[in-house]
C-alpha positions in Angstrom: -14.2 -39.6 -22.7 -14.0 -38.8 -19.0 -17.2 -39.6 -17.1 -18.7 -37.4 -14.3 -17.7 -38.7 -10.8 -20.4 -40.3 -8.7 -20.6 -37.4 -6.3 -22.9 -37.8 -3.3 -25.1 -35.1 -1.5 -24.8 -34.3 2.1 -27.6 -36.8 2.7 -25.8 -39.6 0.9 -27.8 -39.7 -2.2 -26.3 -39.4 -5.7 -26.8 -35.8 -6.9 -28.3 -34.9 -10.2 -26.5 -34.7 -13.5 -26.9 -30.9 -13.4 -25.1 -30.7 -10.0 -22.4 -33.0 -11.2 -21.9 -30.8 -14.4 -21.8 -27.8 -12.1 -19.1 -29.3 -9.8 -17.1 -30.3 -12.9 -17.2 -26.9 -14.6 -16.4 -25.2 -11.3 -13.4 -27.5 -10.8 -12.2 -26.7 -14.3 -12.2 -23.0 -13.5 -10.6 -23.5 -10.0 -7.8 -25.6 -11.7 -7.4 -22.9 -14.3 -8.1 -25.4 -17.1 -10.7 -23.0 -18.1 -8.9 -19.6 -17.7 -10.5 -16.1 -17.6 -12.0 -15.2 -20.8 -12.2 -18.7 -22.1 -15.4 -19.5 -24.1 -17.7 -22.2 -22.7 -19.4 -24.7 -25.2 -22.4 -26.6 -24.0 -22.0 -29.1 -26.9 -18.2 -29.7 -26.1 -18.8 -30.1 -22.4 -21.8 -32.5 -22.9 -19.8 -34.6 -25.3 -16.7 -34.6 -23.1 -18.7 -35.7 -20.0 -21.0 -38.2 -21.8 -24.3 -36.5 -20.8 -27.0 -34.5 -22.6 -26.8 -30.7 -23.0 -29.7 -29.9 -20.7 -27.9 -30.4 -17.4 -24.8 -28.7 -18.7 -27.0 -25.8 -19.8 -28.6 -25.6 -16.3 -25.2 -25.7 -14.6 -23.9 -23.0 -16.9 -26.9 -20.8 -16.0 -26.2 -21.4 -12.3 -22.6 -20.3 -12.7 -23.7 -17.2 -14.7 -25.9 -16.2 -11.7 -23.0 -16.8 -9.2 -20.6 -14.6 -11.2 -18.1 -17.3 -12.3 -19.3 -17.0 -15.9 -20.4 -14.0 -18.0 -21.7 -13.2 -21.4 -19.4 -11.2 -23.6 -20.3 -8.6 -26.3 -20.6 -11.4 -28.9 -23.2 -13.2 -26.8 -20.8 -16.2 -26.0 -20.6 -17.5 -22.5 -17.1 -17.2 -21.1 -15.2 -17.4 -17.8 -15.5 -14.1 -16.0 -12.7 -11.6 -16.4 -12.2 -9.4 -13.3 -11.0 -5.8 -13.4 -8.9 -4.0 -10.9 -12.0 -2.4 -9.5 -13.7 -5.8 -9.2 -10.8 -7.0 -7.0 -10.9 -3.9 -4.8 -14.7 -4.4 -4.3 -14.2 -8.1 -3.5 -11.7 -7.3 -0.9 -13.8 -4.5 0.6 -16.7 -7.1 1.0 -14.3 -9.8 2.3 -13.0 -7.3 4.9 -16.5 -6.4 6.0 -17.5 -10.1 6.4 -14.3 -11.2 8.3 -14.2 -8.2 10.6 -17.8 -8.9 11.7 -17.1 -12.6 12.2 -14.0 -12.1 14.3 -15.7 -9.4 16.4 -18.5 -11.9 17.1 -16.1 -14.6 18.0 -13.9 -12.4 20.2 -17.0 -11.3 22.2 -17.7 -15.0 23.1 -14.0 -15.8 23.2 -12.4 -18.5 21.2 -11.6 -21.8 23.0 -11.1 -25.5 23.1 -11.2 -27.3 19.7 -11.7 -24.2 17.7 -8.3 -22.9 18.9 -6.8 -26.3 18.1 -8.3 -26.3 14.6 -6.9 -22.8 13.8 -3.5 -23.6 15.2 -3.2 -26.7 13.2 -3.9 -24.8 10.0 -1.4 -22.1 11.0 1.2 -24.7 11.8 0.9 -26.1 8.2 2.0 -22.7 7.0 5.0 -22.8 9.3 5.7 -26.3 8.2 5.7 -25.0 4.5 8.2 -22.4 5.4 10.6 -24.9 6.9 10.4 -27.2 3.9 11.0 -24.2 1.6 14.1 -23.2 3.6 15.5 -26.7 3.6 14.9 -27.0 -0.1 17.2 -24.1 -0.8 14.6 -22.6 -3.2 13.6 -19.0 -3.1 9.8 -19.6 -3.4 7.2 -22.3 -3.2 6.5 -24.3 -6.2 2.9 -24.9 -7.7 2.3 -28.0 -5.6 3.4 -26.3 -2.3 1.5 -23.1 -3.2 -1.7 -25.4 -3.6 -0.8 -26.6 0.1 -0.6 -23.2 1.1 -3.9 -22.0 -0.5 -5.6 -24.9 1.1 -4.4 -24.2 4.6 -5.0 -20.4 4.2 -8.5 -20.7 2.7 -9.4 -23.4 5.4 -8.2 -21.0 8.2 -10.5 -18.2 7.1 -13.4 -20.6 6.3 -13.2 -22.2 9.7 -13.3 -18.6 11.3 -16.3 -17.8 9.4 -18.1 -21.1 10.3 -17.2 -20.5 14.0 -19.1 -17.1 13.8 -22.1 -19.1 12.9 -23.7 -17.1 10.1 -24.6 -19.4 7.3 -25.6 -16.6 4.9 -22.3 -14.7 5.5 -20.3 -18.0 5.0 -21.9 -18.6 1.7 -21.1 -15.1 0.4 -17.6 -15.3 1.8 -16.9 -18.6 0.0 -18.0 -17.0 -3.2 -15.8 -14.0 -2.6 -12.6 -16.0 -1.7 -13.3 -18.3 -4.7 -13.3 -15.5 -7.1 -10.3 -13.9 -5.7 -8.4 -17.1 -5.6 -9.2 -18.3 -9.1 -8.9 -15.0 -11.0 -6.1 -13.4 -9.2 -3.4 -15.7 -10.5 -0.1 -15.6 -8.7 3.0 -15.4 -10.9 5.4 -16.6 -8.4 4.9 -18.6 -5.1 5.3 -17.4 -1.6 8.9 -16.9 -0.3 10.0 -17.5 3.3 9.4 -13.9 4.4 5.8 -14.0 3.2 5.1 -17.3 4.8 6.5 -16.1 8.1 4.2 -13.0 7.8 1.0 -15.0 7.1 2.0 -17.4 10.0 2.5 -14.4 12.4 -0.6 -12.7 11.4 -2.7 -15.8 11.8 -1.1 -16.4 15.3 -1.8 -12.8 16.3 -5.4 -13.2 15.4 -5.9 -16.5 17.2 -4.3 -14.9 20.5 -6.6 -12.0 20.1 -9.7 -14.2 19.8 -8.7 -16.4 22.7 -8.3 -13.4 24.9 -11.6 -12.0 23.9 -10.0 -8.7 22.6 -12.4 -7.4 20.0 -10.2 -4.4 19.1 -7.1 -6.4 18.6 -8.9 -9.1 16.7 -10.5 -6.7 14.3 -7.2 -4.8 13.7 -5.4 -8.1 13.1 -7.9 -9.2 10.5 -7.9 -5.9 8.8 -4.2 -5.7 8.6 -4.0 -9.2 7.2 -6.6 -8.6 4.4 -5.2 -5.3 3.6 -1.7 -6.9 3.0 -3.3 -9.6 0.8 -5.2 -7.0 -1.2 -1.9 -5.0 -1.8 -0.1 -8.0 -2.9 -2.9 -9.1 -5.4 -3.2 -5.6 -6.9 0.6 -5.5 -7.3 0.4 -8.9 -9.1 -2.5 -7.5 -11.2 -0.5 -4.5 -12.2 2.4 -6.6 -13.2 0.2 -8.7 -15.5 -1.3 -5.6 -16.9 2.1 -4.3 -17.7 3.2 -7.5 -19.2 0.1 -7.7 -21.4 0.7 -4.2 -22.6 4.3 -5.0 -23.6 3.1 -8.1 -25.4 0.5 -6.3 -27.3 2.9 -3.4 -28.3 5.4 -5.9 -29.5 2.7 -7.7 -31.6 1.4 -4.3 -32.9 5.0 -3.3 -34.0 5.7 -6.4 -36.0 2.1 -6.3 -37.4 2.8 -2.7 -38.6 6.1 -3.6 -40.2 4.5 -6.7 -42.0 1.8 -4.6 -43.3 4.2 -2.1 -44.7 6.4 -4.7 -46.3 9.3 -4.1 -44.0 11.6 -7.1 -43.5 12.5 -7.8 -39.8 16.1 -7.8 -38.9 17.7 -11.4 -38.7 
């Protein structure tokens, strides 16, 4: 059985079993080992992790409160399933948070090490594009998409941290986490998409360094709107795929119930 890692708190002390259980479940959701709609079992998790049910129960209650888990109509605790409206609302909140952050940063002007940090993360996306072109593949594979997601999320998290609002950063992290985990991408980014993201990030950095509030807020709004459109297109794709699968299953179920043999 896997044991929980000895994770340490910011003060250097080992954190509680509840906190470690919380991190473990969260990582399982983030890695999609626990997909949307999957039932969560306190007993199974406690056995798997080699701890009692109490810290697992407490961790699950915390994740319920944060919106990563929910209770279904049967009373079971499951990984949350987001609707199209949920995604739209999450992006609306993300847009408000980031627009406020970049406006605040631009008024002070971005400079020094903050510019370097953001440029380094943007360069990682450019590097990924170069690697993709050299490989001859049409889109990033899963490993490279993880690299992209790390660089992209880090870029926006650094922006929020520079703005200096801890409460806004906490909400932002929850919003981005929900979007990333539950808007699963069916294909990786292609070279064109990577170039667009790189250019949008670069435009934003220039506007912030110039202290241009209008350009900065316009740049972040365009960037988020494009991301939202892509996510919703992917959501629609999976909705159509699920509908087709269900119709096929219903078709064969109906034939079986009528005693009609399927064609060879």
